[in-house]
C-alpha positions as a LaTeX table, in Angstrom:
\begin{tabular}{lrrr}
\hline
Residue & $x$ (\AA) & $y$ (\AA) & $z$ (\AA) \\
\hline
Met1 & $-6.86$ & 19.67 & 24.70 \\
Thr2 & $-8.15$ & 16.14 & 25.40 \\
Phe3 & $-10.94$ & 14.61 & 23.35 \\
Asp4 & $-13.51$ & 12.58 & 25.30 \\
Ala5 & $-13.45$ & 9.18 & 23.59 \\
Arg6 & $-15.66$ & 7.47 & 26.16 \\
Pro7 & $-18.96$ & 7.78 & 24.22 \\
Tyr8 & $-17.28$ & 6.13 & 21.23 \\
Leu9 & $-15.71$ & 3.38 & 23.32 \\
Lys10 & $-19.11$ & 2.57 & 24.79 \\
Glu11 & $-20.21$ & 1.67 & 21.26 \\
Leu12 & $-17.05$ & $-0.06$ & 20.07 \\
Ala13 & $-15.72$ & $-1.85$ & 23.14 \\
Arg14 & $-18.61$ & $-4.26$ & 23.71 \\
Gly15 & $-16.85$ & $-7.35$ & 22.40 \\
Ala16 & $-16.98$ & $-8.97$ & 18.99 \\
Arg17 & $-20.75$ & $-9.61$ & 19.17 \\
Gly18 & $-22.01$ & $-6.64$ & 21.16 \\
Ala19 & $-20.03$ & $-3.84$ & 19.50 \\
Arg20 & $-21.90$ & $-1.35$ & 17.37 \\
Asp21 & $-20.57$ & 0.45 & 14.29 \\
Leu22 & $-20.02$ & 4.19 & 14.31 \\
Thr23 & $-21.57$ & 6.40 & 11.68 \\
Arg24 & $-19.31$ & 7.94 & 9.05 \\
Glu25 & $-19.53$ & 11.30 & 10.78 \\
Gln26 & $-18.70$ & 9.79 & 14.17 \\
Ala27 & $-15.70$ & 7.90 & 12.77 \\
Ala28 & $-14.45$ & 11.06 & 11.05 \\
Thr29 & $-14.82$ & 13.12 & 14.24 \\
Leu30 & $-13.10$ & 10.47 & 16.34 \\
Phe31 & $-10.14$ & 9.99 & 13.99 \\
Glu32 & $-9.76$ & 13.71 & 13.45 \\
Ala33 & $-9.12$ & 13.86 & 17.19 \\
Val34 & $-6.77$ & 10.86 & 16.98 \\
Phe35 & $-4.70$ & 12.43 & 14.22 \\
Ala36 & $-4.67$ & 15.75 & 16.06 \\
Gly37 & $-3.13$ & 14.03 & 19.08 \\
Glu38 & $-6.16$ & 14.63 & 21.28 \\
Val39 & $-6.64$ & 10.93 & 22.11 \\
Ser40 & $-3.74$ & 9.25 & 23.86 \\
Gly41 & $-2.69$ & 6.79 & 26.52 \\
Val42 & $-5.24$ & 4.29 & 27.76 \\
Ala43 & $-8.05$ & 5.80 & 25.69 \\
Leu44 & $-6.13$ & 5.46 & 22.42 \\
Gly45 & $-4.98$ & 1.94 & 23.18 \\
Ser46 & $-8.49$ & 0.90 & 24.16 \\
Leu47 & $-9.96$ & 2.42 & 21.02 \\
Leu48 & $-7.51$ & 0.72 & 18.67 \\
Val49 & $-7.83$ & $-2.69$ & 20.32 \\
Ala50 & $-11.63$ & $-2.41$ & 20.31 \\
Leu51 & $-11.61$ & $-1.67$ & 16.57 \\
Arg52 & $-9.23$ & $-4.55$ & 15.95 \\
Val53 & $-11.55$ & $-6.96$ & 17.76 \\
Lys54 & $-14.68$ & $-5.63$ & 16.04 \\
Gly55 & $-13.18$ & $-4.90$ & 12.64 \\
Glu56 & $-13.77$ & $-1.67$ & 10.73 \\
Ser57 & $-17.03$ & $-1.38$ & 8.83 \\
Leu58 & $-17.16$ & 0.24 & 5.39 \\
Val59 & $-18.88$ & 3.30 & 6.87 \\
Glu60 & $-16.24$ & 3.62 & 9.59 \\
Leu61 & $-13.38$ & 3.19 & 7.11 \\
Ser62 & $-14.88$ & 5.93 & 4.94 \\
Gly63 & $-15.07$ & 8.27 & 7.94 \\
Met64 & $-11.49$ & 7.46 & 8.94 \\
Met65 & $-10.33$ & 8.27 & 5.41 \\
Asp66 & $-12.26$ & 11.56 & 5.55 \\
Ala67 & $-10.21$ & 12.44 & 8.62 \\
Leu68 & $-6.91$ & 11.16 & 7.22 \\
Asn69 & $-7.22$ & 13.18 & 4.02 \\
Arg70 & $-6.85$ & 16.35 & 6.08 \\
His71 & $-3.62$ & 15.02 & 7.59 \\
Val72 & $-1.79$ & 14.06 & 4.38 \\
Arg73 & 0.64 & 16.37 & 2.66 \\
Pro74 & 0.11 & 17.32 & $-0.99$ \\
Met75 & 2.65 & 16.23 & $-3.57$ \\
Arg76 & 3.03 & 17.27 & $-7.18$ \\
Met77 & 2.60 & 14.22 & $-9.39$ \\
Pro78 & 4.78 & 13.98 & $-12.51$ \\
Ser79 & 3.44 & 15.68 & $-15.62$ \\
His80 & 2.99 & 12.49 & $-17.59$ \\
Arg81 & 0.24 & 10.78 & $-19.55$ \\
Ala82 & 0.47 & 7.61 & $-17.47$ \\
Leu83 & $-0.88$ & 7.38 & $-13.95$ \\
Thr84 & 1.67 & 7.19 & $-11.14$ \\
Cys85 & 1.72 & 3.75 & $-9.51$ \\
Val86 & 1.51 & 3.96 & $-5.70$ \\
Ile87 & 2.75 & 0.90 & $-3.81$ \\
Pro88 & 2.12 & 0.77 & $-0.05$ \\
Ser89 & 4.59 & $-1.60$ & 1.64 \\
Tyr90 & 4.15 & $-2.07$ & 5.38 \\
Asn91 & 4.65 & $-5.77$ & 6.05 \\
Gly92 & 8.05 & $-6.75$ & 4.75 \\
Ser93 & 9.13 & $-10.35$ & 4.33 \\
Arg94 & 9.28 & $-12.90$ & 7.12 \\
Lys95 & 9.87 & $-16.19$ & 5.31 \\
Leu96 & 10.26 & $-15.36$ & 1.61 \\
Pro97 & 12.39 & $-12.80$ & $-0.21$ \\
Asn98 & 10.72 & $-9.41$ & $-0.65$ \\
Leu99 & 9.86 & $-8.96$ & $-4.34$ \\
Val100 & 8.25 & $-5.50$ & $-4.04$ \\
Pro101 & 11.47 & $-3.64$ & $-4.99$ \\
Leu102 & 11.79 & $-5.69$ & $-8.18$ \\
Leu103 & 8.14 & $-5.09$ & $-9.08$ \\
Ala104 & 8.50 & $-1.35$ & $-8.46$ \\
Met105 & 11.65 & $-1.08$ & $-10.57$ \\
Met106 & 10.21 & $-3.21$ & $-13.38$ \\
Ile107 & 7.28 & $-0.80$ & $-13.59$ \\
Ala108 & 9.42 & 2.34 & $-13.30$ \\
Arg109 & 11.84 & 1.35 & $-16.04$ \\
Glu110 & 8.92 & 1.20 & $-18.49$ \\
Gly111 & 8.18 & 4.91 & $-18.03$ \\
Val112 & 5.49 & 4.66 & $-15.34$ \\
His113 & 6.41 & 6.67 & $-12.26$ \\
Val114 & 6.30 & 4.74 & $-8.99$ \\
Leu115 & 5.83 & 6.03 & $-5.45$ \\
Val116 & 6.59 & 3.43 & $-2.79$ \\
His117 & 5.66 & 4.36 & 0.78 \\
Gly118 & 5.98 & 2.31 & 3.92 \\
Ala119 & 7.40 & 1.73 & 7.35 \\
Ala120 & 9.58 & $-0.90$ & 8.99 \\
Gln121 & 8.41 & $-1.82$ & 12.47 \\
Glu122 & 9.67 & $-5.37$ & 12.85 \\
Glu123 & 13.39 & $-6.07$ & 12.93 \\
Ser124 & 12.71 & $-9.70$ & 12.05 \\
Arg125 & 11.24 & $-8.71$ & 8.67 \\
Val126 & 13.06 & $-7.41$ & 5.59 \\
Gly127 & 11.46 & $-4.14$ & 4.50 \\
Thr128 & 11.03 & $-2.77$ & 0.99 \\
Leu129 & 12.64 & 0.59 & 1.73 \\
Glu130 & 15.75 & $-1.16$ & 3.07 \\
Ile131 & 16.21 & $-3.10$ & $-0.17$ \\
Leu132 & 15.47 & $-0.08$ & $-2.37$ \\
Glu133 & 18.17 & 1.87 & $-0.55$ \\
Leu134 & 20.68 & $-0.89$ & $-1.36$ \\
Leu135 & 19.57 & $-0.54$ & $-4.99$ \\
Gly136 & 20.33 & 3.18 & $-5.02$ \\
His137 & 16.91 & 4.57 & $-4.15$ \\
Lys138 & 17.57 & 6.21 & $-0.80$ \\
Pro139 & 14.42 & 6.98 & 1.21 \\
Val140 & 13.41 & 10.61 & 0.80 \\
Thr141 & 13.07 & 12.90 & 3.79 \\
Thr142 & 10.83 & 15.64 & 2.35 \\
Ile143 & 8.01 & 16.03 & $-0.17$ \\
Gly144 & 10.40 & 18.05 & $-2.34$ \\
Glu145 & 12.87 & 15.17 & $-2.42$ \\
Ala146 & 10.06 & 12.79 & $-3.37$ \\
Glu147 & 8.99 & 15.02 & $-6.25$ \\
Ala148 & 12.59 & 15.30 & $-7.46$ \\
Ala149 & 13.08 & 11.53 & $-7.26$ \\
Leu150 & 9.93 & 10.91 & $-9.31$ \\
Asp151 & 10.97 & 13.47 & $-11.91$ \\
Gly152 & 14.58 & 12.37 & $-12.12$ \\
Arg153 & 14.57 & 8.64 & $-11.48$ \\
Gln154 & 10.96 & 7.53 & $-12.05$ \\
Leu155 & 10.81 & 6.08 & $-8.52$ \\
Ala156 & 10.56 & 7.59 & $-5.04$ \\
Ala157 & 10.83 & 5.63 & $-1.79$ \\
Ala158 & 9.02 & 7.55 & 0.95 \\
Pro159 & 8.73 & 6.64 & 4.63 \\
Val160 & 5.16 & 7.17 & 5.76 \\
Glu161 & 6.13 & 10.11 & 7.99 \\
Val162 & 7.06 & 12.11 & 4.88 \\
Leu163 & 3.51 & 11.84 & 3.53 \\
Ser164 & 1.62 & 11.92 & 6.83 \\
Pro165 & 3.43 & 12.41 & 10.15 \\
Asp166 & 0.14 & 11.98 & 12.01 \\
Leu167 & $-0.55$ & 8.60 & 10.42 \\
Ala168 & 3.03 & 7.57 & 11.22 \\
Thr169 & 2.37 & 8.39 & 14.87 \\
Leu170 & $-0.73$ & 6.21 & 14.84 \\
Leu171 & 1.17 & 3.32 & 13.25 \\
Asp172 & 3.84 & 3.60 & 15.94 \\
Val173 & 1.26 & 2.69 & 18.59 \\
Arg174 & 1.87 & $-0.86$ & 17.41 \\
Leu175 & 5.28 & $-0.72$ & 19.08 \\
Glu176 & 3.47 & $-0.37$ & 22.42 \\
Thr177 & 0.47 & $-2.66$ & 21.88 \\
Gly178 & 2.23 & $-5.34$ & 19.84 \\
Val179 & $-0.63$ & $-5.58$ & 17.32 \\
Arg180 & $-1.60$ & $-3.75$ & 14.15 \\
Asn181 & $-4.36$ & $-1.16$ & 14.25 \\
Ser182 & $-6.69$ & 0.77 & 11.98 \\
Gly183 & $-3.77$ & 2.93 & 10.90 \\
His184 & $-2.37$ & $-0.02$ & 8.96 \\
Thr185 & $-5.64$ & $-0.36$ & 7.04 \\
Leu186 & $-5.58$ & 3.36 & 6.24 \\
Ala187 & $-1.95$ & 3.14 & 5.12 \\
Lys188 & $-2.96$ & 0.68 & 2.38 \\
Leu189 & $-5.12$ & 3.48 & 0.90 \\
Leu190 & $-2.75$ & 6.38 & 1.49 \\
Val191 & $-1.98$ & 8.70 & $-1.43$ \\
Pro192 & $-0.71$ & 12.29 & $-1.39$ \\
Gln193 & $-3.40$ & 14.89 & $-0.79$ \\
Gly194 & $-5.23$ & 15.76 & $-4.00$ \\
Ala195 & $-3.63$ & 12.94 & $-6.02$ \\
His196 & $-6.48$ & 10.41 & $-6.05$ \\
Thr197 & $-7.29$ & 10.90 & $-9.73$ \\
Ser198 & $-3.69$ & 10.76 & $-10.95$ \\
Val199 & $-2.52$ & 7.52 & $-9.32$ \\
Cys200 & $-3.18$ & 3.79 & $-9.34$ \\
Arg201 & $-2.82$ & 1.98 & $-6.01$ \\
Leu202 & $-1.66$ & $-1.59$ & $-5.45$ \\
Val203 & $-3.59$ & $-2.72$ & $-2.39$ \\
Ala204 & $-2.70$ & $-6.02$ & $-0.74$ \\
Val205 & $-4.41$ & $-7.65$ & 2.20 \\
Thr206 & $-3.79$ & $-10.79$ & 4.21 \\
His207 & $-7.27$ & $-11.92$ & 5.25 \\
Pro208 & $-10.42$ & $-12.47$ & 3.08 \\
Asp209 & $-12.51$ & $-10.16$ & 5.29 \\
Phe210 & $-10.18$ & $-7.26$ & 4.51 \\
Leu211 & $-10.35$ & $-8.03$ & 0.79 \\
Lys212 & $-14.13$ & $-7.82$ & 1.00 \\
Leu213 & $-13.85$ & $-4.51$ & 2.86 \\
Met214 & $-11.51$ & $-3.08$ & 0.24 \\
Arg215 & $-13.84$ & $-4.18$ & $-2.56$ \\
Glu216 & $-16.70$ & $-2.39$ & $-0.83$ \\
Tyr217 & $-14.56$ & 0.71 & $-0.28$ \\
Phe218 & $-13.60$ & 1.05 & $-3.94$ \\
Ala219 & $-17.19$ & 0.32 & $-5.01$ \\
Gln220 & $-18.41$ & 3.39 & $-3.13$ \\
Ala221 & $-15.29$ & 5.50 & $-3.84$ \\
Pro222 & $-14.14$ & 4.35 & $-7.30$ \\
Ser223 & $-10.54$ & 5.05 & $-8.27$ \\
Asn224 & $-7.75$ & 3.24 & $-10.07$ \\
Ala225 & $-6.41$ & 0.30 & $-8.10$ \\
Phe226 & $-5.44$ & $-3.36$ & $-8.05$ \\
Leu227 & $-6.67$ & $-5.48$ & $-5.13$ \\
Met228 & $-5.15$ & $-8.79$ & $-4.11$ \\
Arg229 & $-4.30$ & $-11.24$ & $-1.39$ \\
Gly230 & $-0.68$ & $-10.35$ & $-0.84$ \\
Val231 & 2.35 & $-12.52$ & $-0.25$ \\
Glu232 & 3.04 & $-12.03$ & 3.45 \\
Gly233 & 0.84 & $-8.95$ & 3.15 \\
Glu234 & 2.87 & $-7.32$ & 0.36 \\
Pro235 & 1.37 & $-6.43$ & $-3.06$ \\
Val236 & 3.14 & $-9.06$ & $-5.17$ \\
Val237 & 1.67 & $-12.18$ & $-6.72$ \\
Arg238 & 2.47 & $-15.74$ & $-5.77$ \\
Leu239 & 5.00 & $-17.27$ & $-8.12$ \\
Arg240 & 4.05 & $-20.92$ & $-8.02$ \\
Glu241 & 0.24 & $-21.05$ & $-8.00$ \\
Pro242 & $-2.65$ & $-19.16$ & $-9.69$ \\
Gln243 & $-3.34$ & $-15.70$ & $-8.30$ \\
Pro244 & $-6.42$ & $-13.53$ & $-8.94$ \\
Leu245 & $-5.68$ & $-9.83$ & $-9.35$ \\
Glu246 & $-8.69$ & $-7.49$ & $-9.24$ \\
Glu247 & $-8.44$ & $-4.39$ & $-11.42$ \\
Val248 & $-10.57$ & $-1.38$ & $-10.45$ \\
Lys249 & $-11.01$ & 1.63 & $-12.73$ \\
Ala250 & $-11.98$ & 5.18 & $-11.86$ \\
Asp251 & $-15.37$ & 4.74 & $-13.54$ \\
Gly252 & $-16.22$ & 1.94 & $-11.10$ \\
Thr253 & $-15.81$ & $-0.95$ & $-13.54$ \\
Thr254 & $-13.83$ & $-3.97$ & $-12.36$ \\
Met255 & $-12.11$ & $-6.94$ & $-13.94$ \\
Thr256 & $-10.44$ & $-9.95$ & $-12.36$ \\
His257 & $-7.26$ & $-11.26$ & $-13.97$ \\
Leu258 & $-6.14$ & $-14.77$ & $-13.12$ \\
Ile259 & $-2.38$ & $-14.89$ & $-13.26$ \\
Ser260 & $-1.85$ & $-18.57$ & $-13.92$ \\
Glu261 & 1.67 & $-18.28$ & $-15.27$ \\
Gly262 & 4.15 & $-19.69$ & $-12.81$ \\
Asp263 & 7.42 & $-21.51$ & $-12.43$ \\
Leu264 & 7.58 & $-24.28$ & $-9.87$ \\
Gly265 & 11.31 & $-24.59$ & $-10.28$ \\
Tyr266 & 12.19 & $-20.88$ & $-10.05$ \\
Ala267 & 15.20 & $-20.33$ & $-7.78$ \\
Leu268 & 14.64 & $-17.42$ & $-5.41$ \\
Pro269 & 17.43 & $-15.65$ & $-3.51$ \\
Ala270 & 17.98 & $-15.76$ & 0.23 \\
Arg271 & 15.57 & $-13.62$ & 2.24 \\
Glu272 & 18.23 & $-11.20$ & 3.54 \\
Ala273 & 18.19 & $-7.66$ & 2.16 \\
Glu274 & 21.62 & $-7.73$ & 0.50 \\
Ala275 & 20.99 & $-11.09$ & $-1.19$ \\
Thr276 & 17.58 & $-9.91$ & $-2.45$ \\
Ala277 & 19.06 & $-6.63$ & $-3.69$ \\
Gln278 & 21.84 & $-8.41$ & $-5.60$ \\
Trp279 & 19.35 & $-10.82$ & $-7.17$ \\
Thr280 & 17.14 & $-7.87$ & $-8.15$ \\
Arg281 & 20.11 & $-6.23$ & $-9.89$ \\
Glu282 & 20.77 & $-9.42$ & $-11.85$ \\
Val283 & 17.13 & $-9.69$ & $-12.94$ \\
Leu284 & 16.99 & $-6.04$ & $-14.05$ \\
Ala285 & 20.27 & $-6.49$ & $-15.94$ \\
Gly286 & 18.81 & $-9.44$ & $-17.81$ \\
Asn287 & 21.25 & $-11.94$ & $-16.35$ \\
Ile288 & 18.43 & $-13.82$ & $-14.58$ \\
Ala289 & 14.97 & $-14.26$ & $-16.05$ \\
Ala290 & 12.25 & $-12.40$ & $-14.15$ \\
Pro291 & 9.65 & $-14.59$ & $-12.45$ \\
Val292 & 6.92 & $-15.10$ & $-15.04$ \\
Ala293 & 4.02 & $-14.34$ & $-12.70$ \\
Leu294 & 5.65 & $-11.15$ & $-11.41$ \\
Ala295 & 6.34 & $-10.03$ & $-14.99$ \\
Arg296 & 2.68 & $-10.61$ & $-15.79$ \\
Gln297 & 1.62 & $-8.51$ & $-12.78$ \\
Ala298 & 3.96 & $-5.70$ & $-13.82$ \\
Ser299 & 2.59 & $-5.83$ & $-17.37$ \\
Leu300 & $-1.00$ & $-5.47$ & $-16.14$ \\
Val301 & $-0.12$ & $-2.51$ & $-13.91$ \\
Ile302 & 1.87 & $-0.76$ & $-16.63$ \\
Asp303 & $-0.91$ & $-1.23$ & $-19.16$ \\
His304 & $-3.53$ & 0.08 & $-16.71$ \\
Cys305 & $-1.49$ & 3.17 & $-15.80$ \\
Arg306 & $-0.90$ & 3.98 & $-19.45$ \\
Arg307 & $-4.46$ & 3.44 & $-20.60$ \\
Gln308 & $-6.13$ & 5.20 & $-17.68$ \\
Gly309 & $-3.62$ & 8.03 & $-17.94$ \\
Gly310 & $-4.29$ & 8.43 & $-21.66$ \\
Ala311 & $-0.92$ & 7.28 & $-22.96$ \\
Ala312 & $-0.64$ & 5.08 & $-25.99$ \\
Arg313 & 0.66 & 1.60 & $-25.33$ \\
Ala314 & 4.36 & 1.12 & $-26.06$ \\
Pro315 & 6.32 & $-2.14$ & $-26.22$ \\
Leu316 & 7.58 & $-3.42$ & $-22.86$ \\
Arg317 & 11.28 & $-4.09$ & $-22.57$ \\
Leu318 & 11.31 & $-6.36$ & $-19.55$ \\
Val319 & 7.80 & $-7.67$ & $-19.08$ \\
Ser320 & 5.40 & $-9.28$ & $-21.46$ \\
Ser321 & 1.63 & $-9.04$ & $-21.65$ \\
Gln322 & 1.66 & $-12.80$ & $-22.36$ \\
\hline
\end{tabular}
């Protein structure tokens, strides 16, 4: 069955100034068809490029998420008094070493379960799942494996197709068009079906307009999250200059933390996966001091997950609340 996307394209594909936003219901109907595989070929490419030129509105993003939620698999979250930390990682590193694996493992070793999900679509970038595999966290292939990894090792590394094969298909359109699409925005918000109240998301964006959009999204759909301008699009703080980190709670309250701790002289490893993995091992073993700003970020996330999950605060072994 083929969905007729032409009425929607007539609204969206009018250029940056002439395009009109869809309603929430229209966006949900359209993306339900996209995820069901009923929009393909030229129509799908045209739709995604039109949205990229126009930019998703808050109402459209909400409708897209309504559709996506029906195409995400459920996962049992660990029975634990701390929230599970969900880290979307879809950019990888292009110039700098990828610090997401270290952040994830710093959080997990303090008793907060961590679910990392992502995809690697650029051979020139070093992906998080690649480094985690070198560190002994092999990417899972099923929801059951992800649940077992969370229960047994505190951390699960899940390719996006494990959580949502239909979203993975949408992301793969990038391989044909050469540019990111709305699927990458949705991936930043992806959590297992039914898990919204038991997780805290780390949401990183590259451009200020997307940060504004994410603020608006969490204002109308409050849930536990941290929002930030990412390093090369990944949810880790800058190490050598002040970094605001916006904390969002499920009751809708927000707080901005300015991570001013830094180390101008900190020696980072080479960007390659093996070098980054070996450096990460040394930091976790205590042979190399953790970057101060990253330790501060981990401390904030751990504290949030414990407090919002109802757990009493316990001393941190690796990170400090400063």
